[in-house]
PLY file of the C-alpha trace (Angstrom):
ply
format ascii 1.0
element vertex 525
property float x
property float y
property float z
element edge 524
property int vertex1
property int vertex2
end_header
20.57 -170.07 -212.50
22.26 -172.42 -210.77
21.75 -176.06 -211.26
21.28 -179.32 -209.40
21.12 -183.24 -209.43
20.77 -185.69 -206.96
20.39 -189.79 -207.24
19.69 -192.17 -204.77
19.32 -195.98 -205.98
21.58 -198.90 -206.14
24.32 -198.33 -209.23
27.09 -196.15 -209.19
25.97 -192.33 -209.76
28.85 -190.11 -210.10
28.69 -190.33 -214.35
25.10 -189.92 -214.39
25.58 -186.88 -212.11
27.84 -185.44 -214.28
25.58 -186.22 -217.22
22.81 -184.96 -215.44
24.76 -181.38 -215.06
25.53 -181.30 -218.73
21.33 -181.40 -219.23
21.93 -178.19 -216.99
24.67 -176.97 -218.97
21.97 -174.38 -220.19
21.52 -172.45 -217.35
24.96 -170.63 -216.87
27.58 -171.52 -214.84
31.34 -170.97 -213.93
31.85 -173.65 -211.51
30.56 -177.50 -210.82
31.05 -180.21 -208.01
29.87 -183.64 -206.92
29.48 -184.89 -203.20
29.22 -189.19 -203.33
28.26 -190.77 -199.82
29.90 -194.30 -199.12
31.20 -196.17 -196.55
30.91 -193.72 -193.90
32.25 -190.64 -195.26
31.63 -188.34 -198.33
33.39 -187.43 -201.45
33.77 -184.19 -202.73
34.86 -182.75 -206.32
35.11 -179.52 -207.29
36.48 -177.84 -210.08
36.26 -174.03 -211.58
35.08 -173.53 -215.16
33.51 -175.44 -217.66
32.08 -179.16 -216.77
35.04 -180.61 -218.82
37.09 -179.32 -215.33
35.31 -181.34 -213.30
34.89 -184.16 -215.54
39.13 -184.60 -215.29
39.05 -183.91 -211.66
36.80 -187.14 -210.94
38.83 -188.92 -213.68
41.94 -188.46 -211.58
40.21 -189.23 -208.41
36.57 -191.20 -208.86
33.79 -190.33 -206.86
32.29 -194.29 -205.97
28.67 -194.62 -204.66
25.32 -194.92 -204.99
23.96 -191.47 -203.70
25.48 -188.20 -204.55
24.00 -184.77 -205.27
25.02 -182.12 -208.03
25.33 -178.70 -208.73
26.61 -176.04 -211.52
27.24 -172.65 -210.18
26.73 -168.74 -211.03
28.38 -166.58 -208.55
26.37 -164.72 -206.65
28.26 -164.57 -203.28
31.40 -164.79 -203.36
33.90 -165.25 -206.67
34.22 -168.32 -209.23
36.53 -169.87 -207.35
36.67 -173.73 -206.66
36.55 -172.61 -202.89
32.98 -171.00 -203.76
32.20 -173.92 -206.00
29.53 -176.42 -204.23
29.06 -178.88 -202.73
29.43 -177.00 -199.74
30.46 -179.50 -196.81
31.20 -179.24 -192.57
30.87 -181.99 -190.39
28.51 -185.10 -191.82
26.32 -183.11 -194.15
27.22 -181.99 -197.91
24.80 -179.57 -199.57
24.01 -178.04 -202.48
22.16 -174.52 -203.21
20.06 -172.81 -205.63
18.77 -168.94 -204.27
19.25 -166.34 -202.03
19.86 -166.78 -198.11
18.73 -163.01 -196.90
19.57 -163.76 -193.09
23.22 -165.12 -194.15
25.02 -162.64 -192.29
23.33 -163.02 -189.34
23.47 -166.94 -189.29
27.33 -166.92 -190.61
27.71 -164.30 -187.18
26.11 -166.64 -184.96
28.02 -169.98 -186.00
31.47 -168.60 -186.10
31.01 -167.07 -182.09
30.02 -170.71 -181.21
33.19 -171.94 -183.31
32.37 -172.96 -186.92
35.02 -172.02 -189.05
33.38 -170.90 -192.74
36.10 -172.05 -195.68
33.59 -169.98 -198.57
32.43 -166.43 -199.60
29.19 -168.02 -199.86
25.75 -167.71 -198.50
25.31 -171.25 -199.32
27.88 -172.44 -196.61
25.36 -171.35 -193.82
23.30 -174.27 -194.83
26.11 -177.09 -194.49
27.08 -175.30 -191.50
23.68 -175.05 -189.67
23.10 -178.85 -190.92
26.79 -179.86 -189.65
26.22 -178.79 -186.20
23.28 -179.92 -185.25
24.15 -182.93 -186.35
27.22 -182.54 -184.37
24.72 -181.69 -181.20
22.89 -184.96 -181.54
20.21 -184.93 -183.78
19.81 -187.22 -186.75
19.68 -186.35 -190.08
16.29 -185.79 -191.22
15.79 -183.55 -187.52
18.87 -181.31 -188.49
17.69 -180.84 -191.99
13.90 -179.76 -190.68
15.89 -177.93 -187.99
17.96 -175.96 -190.23
15.46 -175.01 -192.57
13.66 -173.36 -189.47
16.23 -170.99 -189.44
16.41 -170.27 -193.50
14.66 -166.91 -194.58
14.99 -166.24 -198.28
14.65 -168.50 -201.27
16.35 -171.83 -201.68
16.37 -174.92 -203.19
18.25 -177.67 -201.73
19.74 -180.93 -201.91
21.96 -182.64 -199.39
23.94 -186.29 -198.52
24.87 -187.61 -195.25
28.27 -189.42 -194.42
27.10 -192.49 -192.73
23.61 -192.52 -194.07
24.28 -193.90 -197.71
21.02 -193.84 -199.18
19.86 -191.06 -197.48
18.72 -187.81 -200.27
17.11 -184.91 -198.57
15.87 -181.90 -200.56
13.77 -178.74 -200.51
12.37 -175.40 -202.01
11.29 -172.43 -201.09
10.85 -169.96 -204.22
13.03 -171.50 -206.34
11.68 -174.74 -208.24
12.99 -178.50 -207.24
11.49 -181.66 -208.57
11.41 -185.16 -207.42
12.14 -188.08 -209.53
11.07 -191.83 -209.68
12.78 -194.60 -210.97
12.96 -198.28 -210.78
14.72 -198.85 -207.49
16.00 -195.12 -207.75
14.99 -191.57 -206.08
15.90 -188.43 -208.27
16.23 -184.27 -207.31
16.44 -182.00 -209.85
15.85 -178.03 -210.19
13.98 -179.02 -213.37
12.50 -181.97 -215.36
15.18 -181.44 -218.29
18.24 -182.75 -215.77
16.02 -185.39 -214.93
14.78 -186.32 -218.45
17.51 -189.00 -219.18
16.95 -190.76 -215.49
12.92 -190.32 -215.54
9.55 -189.14 -216.90
7.70 -189.62 -213.95
7.95 -186.76 -211.24
6.81 -184.83 -208.49
6.33 -181.07 -208.71
7.54 -179.79 -204.97
4.90 -177.05 -204.32
6.19 -174.63 -201.95
7.56 -174.76 -198.42
7.67 -178.92 -199.35
10.95 -180.73 -198.40
11.45 -184.38 -199.40
13.06 -187.44 -197.80
14.46 -190.43 -200.04
15.73 -193.41 -200.06
16.18 -195.62 -203.16
13.12 -197.56 -202.77
10.32 -194.68 -201.32
10.28 -191.05 -200.61
8.22 -188.98 -197.95
7.44 -185.17 -198.59
6.24 -182.93 -195.95
4.98 -179.49 -195.79
6.26 -175.93 -194.54
4.86 -177.32 -191.05
6.55 -180.90 -190.85
3.66 -182.72 -191.85
3.90 -185.84 -194.55
1.71 -184.64 -197.24
0.83 -186.40 -200.78
1.83 -184.58 -203.88
0.61 -185.38 -207.66
2.98 -187.89 -209.21
3.22 -186.96 -213.04
4.26 -187.76 -215.80
6.93 -184.86 -217.33
6.69 -183.68 -220.92
9.66 -183.72 -221.32
11.88 -186.33 -223.00
15.59 -187.05 -223.51
15.05 -187.10 -227.34
13.35 -183.21 -226.81
16.47 -182.12 -225.14
19.50 -183.54 -227.51
20.80 -181.00 -229.76
20.90 -182.87 -233.19
22.40 -181.39 -236.34
22.51 -177.78 -234.60
25.79 -176.29 -233.51
24.02 -174.98 -230.05
20.60 -174.93 -228.42
20.01 -171.43 -229.19
20.17 -172.22 -233.29
18.42 -175.70 -232.70
15.04 -173.63 -231.28
15.66 -170.44 -233.25
14.77 -173.48 -236.07
12.26 -175.07 -234.49
9.66 -172.37 -234.57
7.26 -173.02 -237.05
6.30 -176.06 -235.29
6.27 -174.81 -231.69
4.69 -171.47 -233.48
1.94 -174.50 -234.38
1.80 -176.13 -231.48
0.96 -172.91 -229.64
-1.62 -171.25 -231.50
-3.79 -175.39 -231.94
-5.52 -175.19 -228.52
-6.82 -171.76 -228.71
-7.61 -171.60 -233.33
-10.51 -174.05 -234.94
-8.76 -173.89 -238.02
-11.67 -175.23 -240.07
-14.23 -172.32 -238.95
-11.65 -169.89 -238.24
-12.53 -169.12 -234.59
-11.36 -168.53 -231.35
-11.25 -171.87 -228.31
-10.89 -169.86 -225.49
-11.92 -170.99 -221.69
-15.77 -169.31 -221.01
-14.47 -168.31 -217.88
-11.99 -166.38 -219.31
-14.16 -164.89 -221.73
-16.67 -163.55 -219.23
-13.33 -162.01 -217.10
-12.59 -160.53 -220.58
-16.04 -158.95 -221.34
-16.51 -157.67 -217.42
-13.32 -156.17 -217.67
-12.29 -152.73 -216.82
-8.41 -153.03 -217.61
-5.78 -155.35 -218.01
-2.45 -155.46 -216.17
0.53 -157.58 -217.53
3.42 -158.41 -215.46
6.69 -160.45 -216.68
10.26 -160.27 -216.94
12.92 -160.08 -219.23
11.85 -161.16 -223.11
8.40 -162.34 -221.43
7.95 -158.53 -220.42
8.54 -157.48 -224.21
5.97 -159.84 -225.44
3.48 -158.38 -223.14
4.11 -154.73 -224.78
3.45 -155.89 -228.28
0.24 -157.62 -226.45
-0.39 -153.60 -225.49
-0.97 -152.93 -229.20
-3.27 -155.53 -229.81
-5.67 -155.29 -226.45
-5.80 -151.77 -226.71
-6.71 -151.87 -230.66
-8.39 -155.11 -230.73
-10.67 -155.49 -227.86
-10.44 -151.56 -226.57
-9.27 -152.67 -223.07
-6.80 -150.58 -221.11
-3.50 -152.28 -221.04
-0.81 -151.45 -218.71
2.61 -153.69 -218.43
4.92 -153.89 -215.25
8.34 -155.03 -215.06
7.15 -157.89 -212.19
10.27 -157.12 -209.97
9.21 -153.05 -209.72
5.82 -154.36 -209.54
5.91 -156.51 -206.09
7.90 -153.33 -204.72
5.53 -150.70 -205.11
2.21 -150.05 -204.28
0.16 -150.72 -207.95
-3.37 -149.88 -208.40
-4.53 -153.32 -209.35
-8.08 -153.60 -211.69
-11.36 -153.87 -210.30
-12.37 -156.71 -212.28
-9.23 -158.00 -213.75
-7.63 -159.65 -215.02
-3.75 -159.98 -214.51
-1.47 -161.47 -216.79
1.65 -163.43 -215.49
3.73 -164.10 -218.59
6.79 -166.33 -217.70
8.11 -169.03 -219.98
9.47 -171.29 -217.28
6.45 -170.62 -214.67
8.94 -170.55 -211.99
10.25 -166.83 -212.58
10.77 -165.52 -208.82
9.52 -161.89 -209.45
6.49 -163.10 -211.35
5.17 -165.44 -209.02
5.61 -162.56 -206.01
3.44 -160.79 -208.37
0.79 -163.28 -208.85
0.68 -163.94 -205.06
0.10 -160.16 -204.47
-2.98 -160.20 -207.18
-4.10 -163.21 -206.08
-4.49 -161.43 -201.96
-6.57 -158.51 -203.91
-8.76 -160.98 -205.58
-7.74 -159.86 -208.69
-8.16 -162.40 -211.39
-5.16 -163.67 -212.95
-4.16 -165.55 -215.89
-0.77 -167.77 -216.29
0.83 -167.86 -220.03
3.55 -170.13 -219.25
5.37 -173.10 -221.10
5.91 -175.41 -218.20
1.98 -176.14 -216.91
3.07 -177.87 -213.85
5.09 -175.05 -212.83
4.48 -172.86 -209.88
2.68 -170.01 -211.54
0.62 -172.19 -213.05
-0.20 -174.10 -210.20
-1.04 -170.81 -208.46
-3.20 -169.02 -211.32
-7.00 -169.09 -211.71
-6.20 -169.73 -215.44
-3.61 -171.35 -217.67
-2.82 -170.78 -221.14
0.75 -172.97 -221.95
2.46 -172.18 -224.79
3.17 -175.35 -225.64
7.03 -174.23 -227.22
8.26 -177.03 -225.77
11.59 -177.00 -223.60
13.67 -174.02 -223.74
17.53 -175.08 -223.77
19.30 -172.32 -224.89
19.73 -169.26 -222.25
18.77 -166.23 -224.81
14.96 -166.95 -225.67
13.06 -167.30 -229.23
11.11 -169.99 -229.76
10.00 -169.13 -225.95
9.19 -165.77 -227.23
7.01 -166.30 -230.72
5.05 -168.79 -228.74
4.13 -165.75 -226.02
3.45 -163.90 -229.50
0.93 -166.43 -230.77
-0.69 -166.52 -227.74
-1.29 -163.20 -226.59
-2.80 -162.54 -229.82
-5.23 -165.16 -229.74
-6.23 -163.84 -225.78
-6.39 -160.56 -227.67
-8.89 -161.39 -230.25
-10.74 -163.77 -227.79
-11.03 -160.49 -225.44
-11.98 -158.22 -228.28
-14.92 -161.14 -229.41
-16.16 -161.30 -225.78
-16.64 -157.52 -225.44
-18.29 -157.12 -229.26
-15.57 -155.49 -230.80
-15.04 -157.13 -233.76
-17.39 -159.87 -235.95
-17.15 -162.74 -237.66
-15.39 -161.70 -240.37
-12.89 -159.60 -238.49
-12.26 -162.83 -236.32
-11.69 -164.63 -239.66
-9.70 -162.76 -241.08
-7.28 -162.21 -237.59
-6.85 -165.99 -237.61
-6.40 -166.51 -240.92
-3.14 -164.28 -240.50
-2.01 -165.96 -237.11
-2.43 -169.75 -238.85
-0.28 -168.87 -241.61
2.65 -167.64 -239.38
4.64 -171.05 -239.55
5.07 -170.94 -243.25
6.10 -167.66 -242.88
8.79 -168.08 -239.83
9.98 -170.88 -242.01
10.35 -168.73 -245.01
12.35 -166.06 -242.86
14.84 -168.81 -242.06
15.68 -169.63 -245.50
17.11 -166.49 -245.56
20.19 -167.15 -243.20
22.80 -165.81 -245.78
21.10 -162.10 -245.56
20.75 -162.64 -241.64
24.62 -164.21 -241.36
25.70 -160.72 -244.05
24.16 -158.41 -241.45
25.71 -160.00 -238.51
29.20 -159.39 -240.41
28.44 -155.74 -240.47
27.21 -156.27 -236.30
30.40 -158.39 -234.84
32.60 -155.72 -234.98
31.00 -152.86 -233.37
31.09 -151.89 -229.72
27.55 -150.32 -229.65
24.75 -150.56 -231.60
20.82 -149.35 -231.81
17.79 -151.26 -232.84
14.71 -148.56 -233.37
10.87 -149.16 -233.77
8.10 -147.27 -233.56
4.47 -148.63 -232.50
4.46 -152.49 -232.20
7.47 -153.04 -233.20
9.61 -150.66 -230.57
8.59 -153.52 -228.38
10.65 -155.58 -231.02
13.40 -153.20 -231.16
13.68 -153.68 -227.23
13.90 -157.38 -227.90
16.78 -157.65 -230.62
19.20 -154.95 -228.68
18.73 -157.49 -225.53
19.11 -160.28 -227.87
22.43 -158.45 -229.07
23.82 -157.82 -225.35
22.86 -161.20 -224.05
24.50 -163.27 -227.19
27.36 -160.96 -228.48
28.23 -158.93 -225.27
28.12 -155.66 -227.96
26.20 -152.57 -225.90
23.04 -151.89 -227.57
20.16 -149.75 -226.39
16.40 -149.82 -228.22
14.48 -146.91 -228.74
11.56 -145.40 -230.32
12.11 -144.14 -233.30
10.80 -140.78 -232.58
12.35 -140.64 -229.58
16.44 -140.56 -231.28
16.10 -136.90 -231.81
15.38 -136.47 -228.02
19.02 -137.34 -227.23
20.26 -140.43 -228.61
21.07 -139.17 -232.33
24.10 -137.23 -230.56
25.94 -141.03 -230.52
25.10 -141.81 -234.11
28.78 -141.53 -235.76
30.27 -143.67 -238.56
30.54 -147.41 -237.75
27.59 -147.22 -234.95
25.15 -149.79 -236.35
21.30 -148.85 -236.71
19.13 -151.69 -236.70
15.61 -150.51 -238.14
12.45 -152.67 -237.64
9.96 -151.22 -240.17
7.68 -153.94 -242.10
6.09 -152.27 -244.42
2.85 -151.08 -242.60
0.97 -147.48 -241.91
4.01 -146.32 -240.04
6.37 -147.25 -242.85
0 1
1 2
2 3
3 4
4 5
5 6
6 7
7 8
8 9
9 10
10 11
11 12
12 13
13 14
14 15
15 16
16 17
17 18
18 19
19 20
20 21
21 22
22 23
23 24
24 25
25 26
26 27
27 28
28 29
29 30
30 31
31 32
32 33
33 34
34 35
35 36
36 37
37 38
38 39
39 40
40 41
41 42
42 43
43 44
44 45
45 46
46 47
47 48
48 49
49 50
50 51
51 52
52 53
53 54
54 55
55 56
56 57
57 58
58 59
59 60
60 61
61 62
62 63
63 64
64 65
65 66
66 67
67 68
68 69
69 70
70 71
71 72
72 73
73 74
74 75
75 76
76 77
77 78
78 79
79 80
80 81
81 82
82 83
83 84
84 85
85 86
86 87
87 88
88 89
89 90
90 91
91 92
92 93
93 94
94 95
95 96
96 97
97 98
98 99
99 100
100 101
101 102
102 103
103 104
104 105
105 106
106 107
107 108
108 109
109 110
110 111
111 112
112 113
113 114
114 115
115 116
116 117
117 118
118 119
119 120
120 121
121 122
122 123
123 124
124 125
125 126
126 127
127 128
128 129
129 130
130 131
131 132
132 133
133 134
134 135
135 136
136 137
137 138
138 139
139 140
140 141
141 142
142 143
143 144
144 145
145 146
146 147
147 148
148 149
149 150
150 151
151 152
152 153
153 154
154 155
155 156
156 157
157 158
158 159
159 160
160 161
161 162
162 163
163 164
164 165
165 166
166 167
167 168
168 169
169 170
170 171
171 172
172 173
173 174
174 175
175 176
176 177
177 178
178 179
179 180
180 181
181 182
182 183
183 184
184 185
185 186
186 187
187 188
188 189
189 190
190 191
191 192
192 193
193 194
194 195
195 196
196 197
197 198
198 199
199 200
200 201
201 202
202 203
203 204
204 205
205 206
206 207
207 208
208 209
209 210
210 211
211 212
212 213
213 214
214 215
215 216
216 217
217 218
218 219
219 220
220 221
221 222
222 223
223 224
224 225
225 226
226 227
227 228
228 229
229 230
230 231
231 232
232 233
233 234
234 235
235 236
236 237
237 238
238 239
239 240
240 241
241 242
242 243
243 244
244 245
245 246
246 247
247 248
248 249
249 250
250 251
251 252
252 253
253 254
254 255
255 256
256 257
257 258
258 259
259 260
260 261
261 262
262 263
263 264
264 265
265 266
266 267
267 268
268 269
269 270
270 271
271 272
272 273
273 274
274 275
275 276
276 277
277 278
278 279
279 280
280 281
281 282
282 283
283 284
284 285
285 286
286 287
287 288
288 289
289 290
290 291
291 292
292 293
293 294
294 295
295 296
296 297
297 298
298 299
299 300
300 301
301 302
302 303
303 304
304 305
305 306
306 307
307 308
308 309
309 310
310 311
311 312
312 313
313 314
314 315
315 316
316 317
317 318
318 319
319 320
320 321
321 322
322 323
323 324
324 325
325 326
326 327
327 328
328 329
329 330
330 331
331 332
332 333
333 334
334 335
335 336
336 337
337 338
338 339
339 340
340 341
341 342
342 343
343 344
344 345
345 346
346 347
347 348
348 349
349 350
350 351
351 352
352 353
353 354
354 355
355 356
356 357
357 358
358 359
359 360
360 361
361 362
362 363
363 364
364 365
365 366
366 367
367 368
368 369
369 370
370 371
371 372
372 373
373 374
374 375
375 376
376 377
377 378
378 379
379 380
380 381
381 382
382 383
383 384
384 385
385 386
386 387
387 388
388 389
389 390
390 391
391 392
392 393
393 394
394 395
395 396
396 397
397 398
398 399
399 400
400 401
401 402
402 403
403 404
404 405
405 406
406 407
407 408
408 409
409 410
410 411
411 412
412 413
413 414
414 415
415 416
416 417
417 418
418 419
419 420
420 421
421 422
422 423
423 424
424 425
425 426
426 427
427 428
428 429
429 430
430 431
431 432
432 433
433 434
434 435
435 436
436 437
437 438
438 439
439 440
440 441
441 442
442 443
443 444
444 445
445 446
446 447
447 448
448 449
449 450
450 451
451 452
452 453
453 454
454 455
455 456
456 457
457 458
458 459
459 460
460 461
461 462
462 463
463 464
464 465
465 466
466 467
467 468
468 469
469 470
470 471
471 472
472 473
473 474
474 475
475 476
476 477
477 478
478 479
479 480
480 481
481 482
482 483
483 484
484 485
485 486
486 487
487 488
488 489
489 490
490 491
491 492
492 493
493 494
494 495
495 496
496 497
497 498
498 499
499 500
500 501
501 502
502 503
503 504
504 505
505 506
506 507
507 508
508 509
509 510
510 511
511 512
512 513
513 514
514 515
515 516
516 517
517 518
518 519
519 520
520 521
521 522
522 523
523 524
């Protein structure tokens, strides 16, 4: 997940661009760079590796100026080298880009045939070459940018600055988020509100196909057809304080310890703690009452949260419940519910495959419910119903508090669906909600067992492989545990239904192979 920051204003920007990139380190990256426009030229500084390497480069060769763009890159096209790092430049244009340009090879062939020389292995450079070429042909920066956008197929967020156009910052989005921020005599662009948190909380979330022309004192937003449009200006819920590390060693540790609060915050809008009844949109209750079945579409950790919810919806509400990985769902011809709903589960609300699945469901008139942590996100804006998870900004790459927040919200939805369908009475509803509202206390108790957790981690840390097993509702938790071990420690791990061990995986059991068993003391124990 690459990161973008852009600033146009009345003060020096290089230091603040680097600060913005530091806010985006949670996304993961392998190189970084900045480009600053001043005195009719664009100064570019790039470095492979960590952000400290770029800081060193900028320290040795400062890039003064009041308009600039910055980028952290996670290599897709081309190796993680300085040459492939963003920004890319051609002629008077410098750009940074998140996403994939699907027709880059055709564009590159065309541009090379016209005599343009490429210096990187990335798909992103075609953007700079197109933009620079159109400007060389006599178009102004704004007209060249609009012309360039019409050439691109794929998903992108783009920010650009130009030699000889100090003060001008242009950005665009299609399939990848981009946020416009407002300051006092300054304008900003960012991959998300977190990147802009130290600079401003007054933002506009650009919509699909939008592009923006910004100067220090004003910005004009155009839609995909080039028409000037107005988009809502809102106050971001993300503050600089919310993305400070505090006393923790890293953001994942911080967010693990935020779970008592984030779970309570996620439950609060949907549970009346006095009456112990659910609070649910009456129209959504009607959808659940009429529903023939439910389909949940999501990716990664959100997919495992959906798999847990399957047990709750089927057990409590008597609703057939299917789960689908969004990237698979969108490339086949799924048989959709007749009366819905479709649940779209996403932390960011910007997951491209999940967003595409939502739009597919809308095409066929399926009622859709967004369960997202960012109410201003693309998925939330497109959905019929929005059920926010209220977990707060998630900086750590590996989802922790967002997962438990999703489970809390999905549990309240399952109880609401059961209530709407007459499957539970008031007593059962109170009992279920009483258990839910006690979760923050139980999570807090679990966090006090850190010495035991460290003891277990010392067993795992020397392993090359691990198995996680569970039955019933705990099977998806085994999958999630294996995913966490893989993405955090780079130790290979697999999750399995416990009963399936004998159907092949048992052959892998040997001395020294850890097996993590998710086995609470319930009827399956």
